[in-house]
GUDO-389662 format. One line per 2 residues: number of its first residue (from 1); their letters; for each residue x, y, z of N, C-alpha, C. Coordinates in steps of 0.05 Angstrom, whole numbers. Example, Ala and Ser with C-alpha at 12.3 -4.5 7.8 and 13.67 -1.06 7.14 Angstrom:
# GUDO-389662
1) AS) 264,-114,156,246,-90,156,264,-66,156 | 257,-45,142,273,-21,143,258,1,157 $
***
This chain:
# GUDO-389662
1) XX) 1769,-1633,-1295,1769,-1657,-1275,1738,-1668,-1279 | 1723,-1650,-1277,1694,-1661,-1277,1694,-1672,-1311 $
3) XX) 1697,-1667,-1330,1692,-1677,-1350,1706,-1711,-1353 | 1728,-1712,-1335,1739,-1737,-1328,1720,-1752,-1315 $
5) XX) 1709,-1738,-1292,1692,-1758,-1283,1670,-1775,-1298 | 1655,-1752,-1316,1634,-1754,-1338,1638,-1770,-1352 $
7) XX) 1660,-1777,-1366,1669,-1805,-1379,1675,-1823,-1365 | 1682,-1832,-1332,1672,-1849,-1319,1650,-1858,-1324 $
9) XX) 1627,-1842,-1318,1590,-1846,-1317,1590,-1860,-1345 | 1603,-1852,-1365,1599,-1851,-1389,1604,-1892,-1396 $
11) XX) 1629,-1888,-1379,1636,-1927,-1390,1623,-1939,-1369 | 1608,-1927,-1343,1595,-1942,-1331,1563,-1950,-1354 $
13) XX) 1558,-1930,-1349,1528,-1935,-1375,1533,-1940,-1401 | 1559,-1942,-1410,1564,-1964,-1430,1549,-1995,-1435 $
15) XX) 1560,-2001,-1405,1553,-2038,-1398,1525,-2038,-1396 | 1502,-2020,-1396,1479,-2020,-1396,1465,-2011,-1363 $
17) XX) 1485,-1997,-1347,1478,-1990,-1323,1478,-1954,-1329 | 1455,-1949,-1301,1453,-1917,-1296,1476,-1908,-1278 $
19) XX) 1490,-1890,-1275,1511,-1879,-1256,1500,-1846,-1253 | 1510,-1836,-1232,1508,-1807,-1225,1524,-1800,-1210 $
21) XX) 1538,-1773,-1207,1559,-1761,-1187,1530,-1752,-1176 | 1541,-1756,-1142,1521,-1751,-1126,1536,-1733,-1095 $
23) XX) 1520,-1718,-1081,1527,-1704,-1059,1535,-1681,-1055 | 1566,-1684,-1049,1579,-1663,-1033,1587,-1649,-1067 $
25) XX) 1600,-1660,-1082,1612,-1644,-1105,1595,-1630,-1117 | 1569,-1642,-1124,1541,-1630,-1140,1536,-1610,-1127 $
27) XX) 1536,-1615,-1097,1519,-1590,-1082,1548,-1566,-1091 | 1567,-1574,-1085,1586,-1552,-1083,1594,-1533,-1112 $
29) XX) 1588,-1557,-1135,1594,-1543,-1155,1561,-1531,-1168 | 1541,-1527,-1150,1523,-1509,-1156,1527,-1490,-1143 $
31) XX) 1542,-1487,-1130,1552,-1462,-1108,1574,-1449,-1111 | 1585,-1461,-1134,1606,-1444,-1143,1635,-1451,-1127 $
33) XX) 1635,-1477,-1109,1660,-1480,-1098,1669,-1508,-1105 | 1700,-1500,-1108,1715,-1528,-1122,1719,-1548,-1094 $
35) XX) 1720,-1574,-1113,1716,-1598,-1094,1719,-1618,-1103 | 1742,-1636,-1090,1754,-1660,-1105,1739,-1682,-1088 $
37) XX) 1722,-1673,-1072,1708,-1697,-1065,1679,-1710,-1079 | 1687,-1724,-1091,1681,-1736,-1112,1667,-1770,-1106 $
39) XX) 1628,-1768,-1102,1620,-1798,-1101,1603,-1807,-1122 | 1606,-1831,-1136,1584,-1832,-1150,1569,-1855,-1145 $
41) XX) 1539,-1863,-1151,1519,-1876,-1148,1506,-1888,-1167 | 1508,-1922,-1169,1498,-1938,-1194,1488,-1959,-1186 $
43) XX) 1473,-1973,-1201,1460,-1996,-1199,1475,-2017,-1205 | 1500,-2009,-1214,1525,-2034,-1220,1533,-2047,-1191 $
45) XX) 1533,-2072,-1186,1546,-2076,-1159,1571,-2084,-1158 | 1582,-2081,-1138,1616,-2083,-1134,1623,-2097,-1155 $
47) XX) 1614,-2125,-1147,1628,-2144,-1169,1630,-2137,-1206 | 1603,-2131,-1203,1605,-2115,-1235,1622,-2092,-1243 $
49) XX) 1629,-2073,-1213,1641,-2047,-1225,1670,-2067,-1220 | 1682,-2088,-1208,1707,-2092,-1210,1713,-2103,-1230 $
51) XX) 1702,-2123,-1252,1698,-2126,-1277,1703,-2101,-1296 | 1688,-2080,-1295,1698,-2050,-1306,1719,-2048,-1302 $
53) XX) 1722,-2037,-1274,1754,-2030,-1269,1771,-2050,-1248 | 1784,-2061,-1263,1798,-2081,-1256,1823,-2074,-1227 $
55) XX) 1822,-2057,-1240,1847,-2027,-1219,1837,-2025,-1192 | 1805,-2023,-1194,1792,-2011,-1172,1802,-2029,-1143 $
57) XX) 1799,-2017,-1120,1800,-2027,-1095,1770,-2021,-1083 | 1771,-2047,-1062,1751,-2045,-1045,1752,-2034,-1020 $
59) XX) 1741,-2009,-1008,1748,-2006,-983,1750,-2027,-961 | 1767,-2020,-930,1765,-2035,-907,1737,-2043,-905 $
61) XX) 1714,-2024,-909,1689,-2028,-894,1673,-2034,-913 | 1668,-2059,-915,1651,-2064,-941,1623,-2050,-939 $
63) XX) 1608,-2032,-953,1584,-2027,-951,1576,-2020,-985 | 1589,-2039,-996,1573,-2043,-1020,1593,-2015,-1039 $
65) XX) 1610,-2014,-1034,1623,-1989,-1055,1655,-2000,-1070 | 1663,-1987,-1088,1695,-1994,-1102,1695,-1961,-1103 $
67) XX) 1731,-1965,-1096,1743,-1944,-1104,1759,-1940,-1128 | 1755,-1918,-1142,1769,-1920,-1176,1787,-1896,-1170 $
69) XX) 1807,-1890,-1189,1828,-1875,-1184,1822,-1863,-1217 | 1817,-1838,-1212,1818,-1822,-1244,1835,-1800,-1250 $
71) XX) 1857,-1795,-1261,1876,-1777,-1256,1890,-1769,-1238 | 1885,-1789,-1218,1892,-1779,-1189,1877,-1784,-1165 $
73) XX) 1851,-1771,-1178,1834,-1771,-1164,1814,-1789,-1150 | 1812,-1798,-1127,1800,-1814,-1112,1771,-1810,-1109 $
75) XX) 1755,-1831,-1130,1729,-1838,-1131,1712,-1851,-1123 | 1694,-1850,-1105,1680,-1876,-1091,1657,-1878,-1108 $
77) XX) 1649,-1905,-1114,1621,-1904,-1127,1615,-1929,-1114 | 1585,-1927,-1109,1568,-1938,-1088,1546,-1952,-1108 $
79) XX) 1536,-1976,-1098,1513,-1988,-1111,1493,-1974,-1093 | 1469,-1970,-1111,1444,-1958,-1101,1436,-1979,-1083 $
81) XX) 1427,-1973,-1065,1419,-1992,-1038,1397,-1984,-1016 | 1383,-2003,-1003,1373,-1994,-985,1385,-2008,-946 $
83) XX) 1382,-1985,-935,1393,-1993,-909,1373,-2013,-886 | 1379,-2026,-870,1364,-2038,-861,1377,-2041,-831 $
85) XX) 1351,-2026,-812,1360,-2037,-781,1389,-2025,-781 | 1383,-2006,-760,1414,-1999,-751,1424,-2005,-720 $
87) XX) 1450,-2008,-724,1455,-2006,-703,1467,-1996,-682 | 1477,-1986,-663,1491,-1974,-642,1489,-1936,-660 $
89) XX) 1467,-1943,-662,1461,-1911,-672,1482,-1898,-683 | 1491,-1921,-712,1510,-1909,-729,1515,-1929,-757 $
91) XX) 1510,-1953,-750,1519,-1960,-775,1494,-1983,-778 | 1482,-1978,-804,1458,-2001,-818,1475,-2034,-808 $
93) XX) 1448,-2053,-801,1455,-2078,-789,1460,-2094,-822 | 1441,-2084,-849,1443,-2100,-870,1439,-2079,-889 $
95) XX) 1449,-2081,-915,1443,-2067,-938,1436,-2086,-958 | 1421,-2079,-973,1403,-2094,-996,1409,-2067,-1020 $
97) XX) 1418,-2086,-1039,1424,-2071,-1070,1393,-2069,-1085 | 1394,-2041,-1093,1372,-2034,-1112,1375,-2026,-1141 $
99) XX) 1348,-2022,-1157,1353,-2018,-1179,1350,-1989,-1183 | 1341,-1972,-1162,1325,-1943,-1161,1337,-1932,-1149 $
101) XX) 1347,-1903,-1162,1362,-1882,-1154,1340,-1870,-1136 | 1319,-1867,-1141,1306,-1855,-1116,1303,-1866,-1092 $
103) XX) 1303,-1893,-1092,1294,-1900,-1070,1324,-1901,-1045 | 1341,-1902,-1057,1368,-1895,-1064,1375,-1871,-1051 $
105) XX) 1371,-1848,-1058,1370,-1817,-1046,1350,-1815,-1021 | 1334,-1832,-1017,1320,-1831,-988,1326,-1841,-973 $
107) XX) 1351,-1855,-973,1370,-1864,-948,1395,-1847,-934 | 1393,-1818,-953,1410,-1805,-947,1403,-1783,-931 $
109) XX) 1429,-1767,-916,1423,-1749,-899,1404,-1726,-901 | 1414,-1708,-913,1403,-1681,-932,1402,-1676,-949 $
111) XX) 1372,-1654,-960,1373,-1656,-990,1391,-1645,-1001 | 1402,-1626,-986,1427,-1617,-1006,1446,-1634,-1021 $
113) XX) 1449,-1657,-999,1464,-1679,-1014,1453,-1702,-1028 | 1437,-1692,-1039,1418,-1716,-1055,1411,-1703,-1092 $
115) XX) 1431,-1682,-1089,1427,-1670,-1114,1448,-1692,-1143 | 1440,-1700,-1165,1450,-1718,-1174,1463,-1706,-1206 $
117) XX) 1485,-1711,-1224,1486,-1706,-1240,1495,-1726,-1262 | 1482,-1724,-1288,1485,-1746,-1305,1509,-1746,-1322 $
119) XX) 1514,-1769,-1343,1536,-1762,-1360,1538,-1740,-1376 | 1518,-1728,-1381,1515,-1700,-1398,1518,-1681,-1380 $
121) XX) 1528,-1678,-1351,1518,-1653,-1332,1501,-1648,-1335 | 1480,-1659,-1332,1452,-1655,-1327,1439,-1652,-1295 $
123) XX) 1429,-1645,-1288,1417,-1644,-1257,1400,-1666,-1252 | 1396,-1683,-1239,1371,-1694,-1225,1368,-1689,-1196 $
125) XX) 1340,-1679,-1193,1338,-1663,-1168,1313,-1677,-1154 | 1307,-1696,-1148,1288,-1714,-1140,1271,-1697,-1106 $
127) XX) 1295,-1692,-1095,1277,-1683,-1066,1283,-1655,-1059 | 1289,-1637,-1084,1295,-1606,-1084,1307,-1602,-1064 $
129) XX) 1335,-1615,-1070,1362,-1604,-1056,1365,-1572,-1065 | 1361,-1570,-1088,1371,-1545,-1103,1350,-1519,-1086 $
131) XX) 1326,-1525,-1077,1309,-1504,-1072,1321,-1504,-1050 | 1326,-1515,-1028,1339,-1501,-1005,1372,-1498,-1010 $
133) XX) 1389,-1507,-1028,1412,-1488,-1028,1401,-1462,-1034 | 1380,-1454,-1050,1372,-1430,-1053,1373,-1420,-1036 $
135) XX) 1354,-1428,-1016,1339,-1416,-991,1371,-1420,-969 | 1387,-1429,-975,1408,-1435,-957,1399,-1444,-934 $
137) XX) 1388,-1471,-934,1380,-1488,-907,1389,-1513,-908 | 1393,-1520,-885,1400,-1545,-883,1371,-1571,-881 $
139) XX) 1369,-1585,-890,1338,-1594,-880,1338,-1625,-881 | 1327,-1641,-874,1335,-1670,-867,1317,-1683,-900 $
141) XX) 1324,-1700,-905,1313,-1718,-926,1298,-1744,-903 | 1270,-1738,-895,1247,-1747,-884,1250,-1738,-850 $
143) XX) 1237,-1761,-836,1236,-1748,-810,1270,-1747,-796 | 1274,-1729,-779,1306,-1724,-779,1299,-1733,-755 $
145) XX) 1285,-1749,-730,1298,-1752,-702,1299,-1790,-724 | 1288,-1792,-736,1294,-1824,-749,1324,-1820,-764 $
147) XX) 1321,-1804,-774,1352,-1799,-784,1376,-1797,-766 | 1372,-1779,-748,1396,-1782,-716,1395,-1802,-707 $
149) XX) 1373,-1815,-710,1372,-1848,-685,1390,-1861,-697 | 1388,-1859,-726,1400,-1883,-754,1428,-1889,-744 $
151) XX) 1438,-1854,-747,1462,-1847,-749,1472,-1824,-734 | 1477,-1826,-709,1476,-1799,-688,1505,-1780,-707 $
153) XX) 1517,-1782,-719,1547,-1772,-733,1523,-1747,-750 | 1508,-1757,-767,1491,-1732,-774,1483,-1708,-766 $
155) XX) 1482,-1709,-730,1475,-1686,-719,1497,-1674,-720 | 1524,-1684,-720,1552,-1658,-722,1550,-1649,-752 $
157) XX) 1553,-1674,-770,1543,-1660,-802,1526,-1640,-808 | 1504,-1637,-789,1480,-1622,-800,1506,-1593,-793 $
159) XX) 1506,-1585,-766,1532,-1565,-754,1557,-1566,-768 | 1565,-1578,-788,1588,-1577,-802,1575,-1562,-826 $
161) XX) 1548,-1570,-838,1550,-1559,-863,1540,-1537,-864 | 1525,-1529,-836,1511,-1499,-833,1536,-1480,-823 $
163) XX) 1555,-1489,-819,1582,-1477,-804,1599,-1479,-830 | 1607,-1489,-855,1621,-1490,-876,1606,-1474,-898 $
165) XX) 1573,-1477,-901,1560,-1459,-923,1556,-1437,-908 | 1552,-1436,-886,1538,-1410,-876,1504,-1415,-879 $
167) XX) 1493,-1437,-876,1466,-1445,-875,1455,-1443,-848 | 1428,-1439,-850,1421,-1446,-828,1406,-1473,-829 $
169) XX) 1403,-1484,-802,1387,-1516,-795,1351,-1509,-796 | 1339,-1518,-814,1314,-1524,-814,1299,-1528,-787 $
171) XX) 1275,-1519,-774,1271,-1521,-751,1267,-1551,-736 | 1255,-1564,-764,1260,-1595,-756,1284,-1610,-744 $
173) XX) 1298,-1597,-757,1321,-1617,-747,1329,-1595,-727 | 1332,-1570,-718,1330,-1557,-687,1324,-1582,-668 $
175) XX) 1292,-1581,-678,1274,-1599,-653,1289,-1621,-649 | 1297,-1637,-671,1299,-1671,-668,1331,-1669,-657 $
177) XX) 1348,-1655,-663,1383,-1649,-637,1366,-1652,-618 | 1357,-1635,-607,1345,-1639,-583,1334,-1664,-569 $
179) XX) 1322,-1677,-582,1304,-1697,-580,1330,-1721,-581 | 1347,-1722,-595,1374,-1739,-603,1395,-1740,-591 $
181) XX) 1403,-1714,-576,1435,-1703,-569,1444,-1725,-561 | 1436,-1734,-540,1442,-1750,-520,1456,-1772,-528 $
183) XX) 1446,-1787,-558,1458,-1807,-571,1480,-1801,-577 | 1495,-1776,-575,1526,-1770,-587,1546,-1787,-568 $
185) XX) 1535,-1791,-541,1558,-1808,-524,1562,-1840,-534 | 1543,-1845,-555,1553,-1874,-563,1569,-1866,-593 $
187) XX) 1577,-1843,-599,1596,-1833,-620,1620,-1836,-607 | 1642,-1855,-627,1673,-1852,-619,1680,-1820,-612 $
189) XX) 1700,-1825,-600,1715,-1796,-606,1729,-1783,-623 | 1731,-1808,-639,1754,-1811,-666,1732,-1791,-683 $
191) XX) 1714,-1808,-682,1694,-1795,-704,1680,-1768,-697 | 1677,-1755,-669,1663,-1739,-660,1691,-1714,-667 $
193) XX) 1715,-1724,-665,1740,-1703,-675,1741,-1695,-701 | 1734,-1718,-711,1737,-1710,-746,1718,-1687,-755 $
195) XX) 1696,-1686,-741,1668,-1672,-750,1675,-1639,-735 | 1691,-1639,-714,1693,-1623,-699,1724,-1606,-711 $
197) XX) 1739,-1616,-720,1761,-1606,-726,1756,-1590,-762 | 1732,-1606,-775,1718,-1586,-798,1714,-1569,-787 $
199) XX) 1688,-1568,-767,1677,-1545,-760,1696,-1526,-746 | 1712,-1532,-733,1735,-1516,-721,1756,-1497,-736 $
201) XX) 1763,-1517,-753,1777,-1504,-780,1763,-1486,-797 | 1741,-1477,-796,1729,-1472,-815,1729,-1442,-815 $
203) XX) 1731,-1426,-832,1732,-1394,-831,1706,-1378,-821 | 1694,-1397,-810,1661,-1395,-806,1650,-1408,-782 $
205) XX) 1676,-1409,-768,1679,-1431,-739,1659,-1420,-719 | 1665,-1388,-718,1647,-1378,-694,1618,-1379,-692 $
207) XX) 1610,-1388,-720,1578,-1401,-715,1577,-1420,-708 | 1590,-1440,-720,1586,-1466,-717,1598,-1472,-684 $
209) XX) 1610,-1456,-672,1608,-1460,-637,1582,-1450,-628 | 1575,-1431,-637,1552,-1419,-621,1528,-1439,-626 $
211) XX) 1519,-1452,-657,1505,-1466,-655,1515,-1497,-640 | 1527,-1510,-633,1539,-1524,-618,1532,-1516,-581 $
213) XX) 1533,-1486,-581,1532,-1477,-554,1505,-1480,-551 | 1482,-1465,-567,1459,-1455,-561,1439,-1477,-567 $
215) XX) 1454,-1505,-577,1434,-1534,-576,1446,-1552,-561 | 1463,-1541,-538,1470,-1555,-518,1493,-1576,-531 $
217) XX) 1511,-1577,-545,1515,-1598,-550,1541,-1599,-544 | 1551,-1576,-531,1573,-1578,-509,1577,-1592,-491 $
219) XX) 1556,-1597,-482,1560,-1615,-460,1555,-1647,-471 | 1533,-1648,-492,1543,-1685,-488,1567,-1685,-498 $
221) XX) 1585,-1665,-516,1608,-1676,-519,1634,-1674,-510 | 1624,-1665,-489,1643,-1657,-465,1660,-1642,-467 $
223) XX) 1655,-1612,-474,1669,-1589,-488,1655,-1565,-466 | 1663,-1563,-444,1647,-1548,-425,1667,-1519,-429 $
225) XX) 1691,-1522,-433,1696,-1492,-438,1693,-1483,-476 | 1674,-1493,-480,1670,-1485,-511,1656,-1462,-506 $
227) XX) 1645,-1452,-488,1641,-1416,-485,1665,-1397,-486 | 1690,-1409,-479,1711,-1387,-472,1728,-1387,-498 $
229) XX) 1723,-1395,-520,1720,-1395,-544,1718,-1362,-553 | 1735,-1341,-566,1724,-1318,-563,1740,-1304,-591 $
231) XX) 1769,-1311,-595,1777,-1290,-613,1807,-1299,-625 | 1804,-1338,-626,1822,-1353,-632,1811,-1365,-661 $
233) XX) 1828,-1369,-686,1816,-1378,-704,1839,-1405,-714 | 1856,-1411,-701,1874,-1432,-701,1858,-1461,-681 $
235) XX) 1867,-1480,-699,1852,-1511,-695,1862,-1511,-667 | 1891,-1511,-665,1906,-1516,-640,1899,-1498,-618 $
237) XX) 1895,-1477,-629,1890,-1458,-604,1861,-1466,-598 | 1836,-1473,-609,1809,-1477,-602,1816,-1501,-582 $
239) XX) 1832,-1522,-589,1835,-1545,-579,1845,-1540,-552 | 1863,-1520,-547,1885,-1521,-526,1864,-1505,-509 $
241) XX) 1848,-1484,-514,1828,-1475,-505,1808,-1488,-488 | 1799,-1518,-507,1785,-1528,-500,1796,-1556,-467 $
243) XX) 1823,-1558,-474,1841,-1575,-459,1824,-1604,-456 | 1819,-1621,-471,1810,-1645,-475,1823,-1668,-484 $
245) XX) 1852,-1663,-478,1870,-1680,-495,1866,-1714,-473 | 1857,-1711,-448,1855,-1728,-438,1819,-1755,-445 $
247) XX) 1805,-1735,-461,1792,-1751,-470,1792,-1762,-503 | 1793,-1735,-520,1797,-1728,-550,1825,-1750,-563 $
249) XX) 1822,-1762,-583,1845,-1770,-593,1861,-1743,-613 | 1888,-1746,-598,1916,-1731,-621,1934,-1748,-616 $
251) XX) 1942,-1734,-649,1967,-1749,-651,1986,-1729,-633 | 2017,-1748,-636,2033,-1739,-615,2048,-1712,-626 $
253) XX) 2032,-1688,-647,2048,-1675,-650,2021,-1653,-642 | 2005,-1663,-651,1986,-1650,-638,1985,-1640,-602 $
255) XX) 1992,-1665,-590,1992,-1659,-564,2009,-1645,-549 | 2035,-1644,-566,2056,-1632,-559,2052,-1594,-571 $
257) XX) 2038,-1595,-594,2029,-1564,-591,2007,-1557,-579 | 1988,-1567,-568,1974,-1566,-551,1982,-1557,-520 $
259) XX) 2003,-1578,-515,2007,-1577,-491,2033,-1546,-486 | 2047,-1547,-508,2062,-1524,-499,2048,-1497,-509 $
261) XX) 2021,-1495,-519,2008,-1467,-525,1997,-1455,-492 | 1992,-1485,-482,1982,-1480,-450,2004,-1469,-431 $
263) XX) 2027,-1481,-443,2046,-1463,-419,2049,-1443,-427 | 2057,-1435,-455,2063,-1410,-458,2035,-1386,-454 $
265) XX) 2013,-1393,-454,2000,-1370,-454,1999,-1369,-425 | 2008,-1373,-405,2021,-1371,-386,2052,-1340,-378 $
267) XX) 2062,-1351,-400,2086,-1333,-409,2080,-1305,-421 | 2107,-1290,-421,2100,-1263,-438,2115,-1277,-471 $
269) XX) 2096,-1259,-487,2097,-1283,-514,2114,-1256,-532 | 2121,-1230,-515,2143,-1226,-535,2170,-1221,-527 $
271) XX) 2171,-1240,-495,2201,-1244,-484,2217,-1264,-507 | 2240,-1252,-508,2256,-1266,-529,2266,-1307,-513 $
273) XX) 2273,-1299,-491,2269,-1325,-479,2240,-1348,-492 | 2220,-1342,-487,2191,-1349,-492,2197,-1355,-523 $
275) XX) 2203,-1342,-536,2202,-1339,-568,2216,-1349,-573 | 2245,-1351,-568,2270,-1380,-582,2254,-1411,-579 $
277) XX) 2248,-1407,-545,2246,-1441,-532,2229,-1444,-552 | 2203,-1435,-552,2173,-1451,-557,2163,-1435,-594 $
279) XX) 2179,-1418,-599,2179,-1415,-632,2153,-1398,-640 | 2155,-1390,-667,2135,-1366,-671,2105,-1382,-672 $
281) XX) 2103,-1402,-681,2074,-1411,-678,2057,-1409,-658 | 2085,-1425,-641,2063,-1427,-608,2054,-1408,-595 $
283) XX) 2079,-1390,-599,2072,-1357,-584,2053,-1344,-596 | 2046,-1343,-627,2032,-1337,-643,2004,-1350,-643 $
285) XX) 1996,-1376,-631,1970,-1380,-622,1963,-1371,-598 | 1985,-1379,-581,1969,-1367,-553,1973,-1336,-550 $
287) XX) 1988,-1326,-573,1982,-1290,-568,1956,-1284,-575 | 1945,-1297,-593,1916,-1290,-601,1896,-1297,-584 $
289) XX) 1897,-1319,-574,1877,-1325,-546,1881,-1300,-531 | 1902,-1287,-520,1905,-1269,-507,1898,-1243,-516 $
291) XX) 1900,-1247,-544,1889,-1217,-554,1911,-1198,-567 | 1942,-1213,-560,1964,-1194,-575,1969,-1192,-599 $
293) XX) 1979,-1171,-611,1971,-1177,-642,1995,-1191,-650 | 1992,-1203,-673,2001,-1229,-679,2031,-1207,-688 $
295) XX) 2027,-1185,-705,2053,-1179,-724,2072,-1165,-699 | 2068,-1158,-679,2094,-1154,-646,2106,-1186,-649 $
297) XX) 2088,-1201,-642,2096,-1227,-635,2118,-1235,-661 | 2113,-1225,-686,2127,-1237,-706,2150,-1217,-709 $
299) XX) 2146,-1199,-705,2166,-1171,-706,2191,-1180,-692 | 2187,-1186,-658,2200,-1202,-637,2216,-1224,-641 $
301) XX) 2199,-1240,-656,2212,-1263,-664,2227,-1265,-686 | 2230,-1241,-705,2245,-1241,-729,2268,-1225,-710 $
303) XX) 2273,-1215,-698,2293,-1201,-691,2311,-1217,-671 | 2313,-1242,-668,2323,-1269,-653,2338,-1262,-665 $
305) XX) 2371,-1269,-656,2389,-1273,-669,2396,-1299,-678 | 2383,-1320,-670,2385,-1346,-674,2358,-1359,-670 $
307) XX) 2344,-1376,-682,2315,-1379,-681,2319,-1414,-668 | 2342,-1427,-676,2352,-1457,-664,2378,-1455,-652 $
309) XX) 2387,-1483,-631,2412,-1487,-630,2427,-1490,-659 | 2423,-1504,-677,2429,-1510,-705,2443,-1490,-710 $
311) XX) 2430,-1469,-709,2443,-1440,-725,2467,-1434,-703 | 2477,-1442,-683,2499,-1427,-673,2522,-1442,-680 $
313) XX) 2538,-1420,-695,2564,-1419,-713,2587,-1433,-699 | 2594,-1458,-697,2607,-1472,-679,2596,-1501,-680 $
315) XX) 2620,-1525,-686,2602,-1548,-681,2615,-1559,-657 | 2596,-1586,-648,2605,-1591,-619,2643,-1608,-629 $
317) XX) 2649,-1607,-656,2677,-1623,-651,2691,-1597,-649 | 2690,-1577,-651,2703,-1549,-651,2705,-1548,-610 $
319) XX) 2684,-1547,-612,2679,-1547,-577,2697,-1559,-560 | 2697,-1589,-565,2711,-1610,-557,2740,-1606,-558 $
321) XX) 2752,-1590,-581,2783,-1594,-588,2787,-1564,-570 | 2770,-1546,-572,2774,-1524,-553,2773,-1537,-520 $
323) XX) 2756,-1542,-512,2765,-1554,-478,2780,-1577,-485 | 2795,-1585,-496,2801,-1609,-493,2794,-1633,-481 $
325) XX) 2766,-1641,-493,2741,-1655,-475,2739,-1676,-503 | 2726,-1703,-492,2712,-1721,-493,2687,-1711,-498 $
327) XX) 2663,-1730,-509,2643,-1727,-518,2633,-1733,-488 | 2612,-1715,-483,2599,-1718,-455,2575,-1696,-453 $
329) XX) 2559,-1697,-424,2538,-1681,-416,2538,-1655,-414 | 2570,-1644,-411,2577,-1619,-413,2576,-1599,-439 $
331) XX) 2571,-1622,-455,2562,-1603,-478,2542,-1586,-480 | 2517,-1602,-472,2487,-1591,-470,2492,-1565,-458 $
333) XX) 2514,-1562,-438,2510,-1542,-417,2521,-1509,-429 | 2552,-1524,-446,2559,-1505,-467,2535,-1497,-475 $
335) XX) 2517,-1510,-488,2510,-1502,-516,2483,-1473,-502 | 2479,-1488,-474,2456,-1469,-464,2464,-1445,-464 $
337) XX) 2488,-1438,-452,2505,-1418,-444,2506,-1408,-473 | 2518,-1417,-492,2514,-1400,-526,2494,-1387,-527 $
339) XX) 2470,-1407,-529,2451,-1402,-536,2439,-1375,-516 | 2442,-1369,-495,2431,-1351,-475,2446,-1325,-486 $
341) XX) 2476,-1332,-493,2488,-1305,-496,2487,-1284,-521 | 2477,-1308,-535,2472,-1301,-573,2440,-1288,-569 $
343) XX) 2426,-1298,-554,2397,-1286,-555,2394,-1264,-550 | 2412,-1257,-522,2409,-1241,-507,2421,-1216,-518 $
345) XX) 2439,-1226,-541,2459,-1202,-556,2486,-1195,-546 | 2494,-1216,-521,2524,-1214,-510,2541,-1226,-518 $
347) XX) 2533,-1235,-543,2556,-1253,-561,2553,-1251,-587 | 2572,-1252,-611,2563,-1249,-635,2560,-1281,-651 $
349) XX) 2544,-1284,-665,2537,-1311,-677,2558,-1317,-694 | 2584,-1319,-687,2603,-1324,-717,2629,-1340,-694 $
351) XX) 2636,-1363,-715,2652,-1385,-699,2675,-1370,-682 | 2690,-1338,-694,2716,-1333,-685,2706,-1323,-655 $
353) XX) 2682,-1307,-656,2680,-1302,-635,2674,-1319,-605 | 2653,-1343,-620,2650,-1359,-596,2670,-1373,-588 $
355) XX) 2687,-1381,-609,2717,-1395,-597,2726,-1375,-576 | 2728,-1350,-586,2741,-1332,-564,2726,-1330,-536 $
357) XX) 2712,-1328,-534,2689,-1330,-517,2698,-1358,-498 | 2693,-1386,-508,2698,-1396,-494,2727,-1414,-483 $
359) XX) 2748,-1395,-498,2778,-1398,-490,2778,-1381,-475 | 2770,-1372,-464,2772,-1346,-447,2753,-1358,-420 $
361) XX) 2726,-1364,-425,2710,-1375,-399,2719,-1402,-391 | 2733,-1411,-406,2745,-1440,-398,2766,-1450,-398 $
363) XX) 2785,-1422,-399,2818,-1432,-400,2823,-1451,-382 | 2807,-1444,-355,2825,-1460,-335,2827,-1500,-344 $
365) X) 2805,-1501,-352,2796,-1529,-368,2814,-1542,-379 $
***
């Protein structure tokens, strides 16, 4: 993959421009972490890039970049630029294309994200990002108060990088967060959730949660129950504990899972009816929150005679034939009855046994 991207740089450079892989990919490469997040910076303008790559795509949010696909990989190529007069503590009011890599790096967030790689795989590191990688520290490019005031999302990005990479925050960043954290209320819930999802789904989530609490960001993010998270590693489990569906955006599947987990927390997660109705995943998430051994939940779930109504060994047509009835709402009651009998081991799940049961129970019909 790296070779393919270096060939991309060579192509840009063959037109007389300068280009570099920059940011997360280079950072992770130096840390020995596999990454498909590839960004390229160049002094070529978007128009010039479109001429080089006719199939490239311009993102919906126009900020001086094009997207090129190489071997199925999405690569964003951004023109060197300066960002002028940030508005709403999030977006620059104006960008100016420039011809200087160093000046482009100065607009970026953290030193570990400013390390560059040229077409020969050689590293360019104007801002000592490699030193901060070695020291395992998140340090701002320039004054962190200014950086966070320009784009408040950078506060959550700092927490995310500290969490995922298991790095420490620079003292100046900690001070700046205290001064700027109130600006988080200007950040959309969508963007907040995107960053929080990455923090909460990290294998090092406990560190991220502790940082959020210690820095007082739980209050700014309206996550009053964050200190209740103790022993769950599940993203859905964490959001279930936080119980903020009325504020943060969730898709229909996430909402259903969160609501079901909150219902099942109050029930016995080893009970066959609960396991059957809500399934293994929801009960496992609730069980983890409650400190129940997941192996015990899985064992009981695997002992269920059926896992869903579709596994009942009789069709609705056969039921109607036995009962000599047309389709109707009564079928739901029949299936409810069959589910209960089979789950509790009172009826074998085979067509002959079910037929006999129905014939005997509904013989008067």
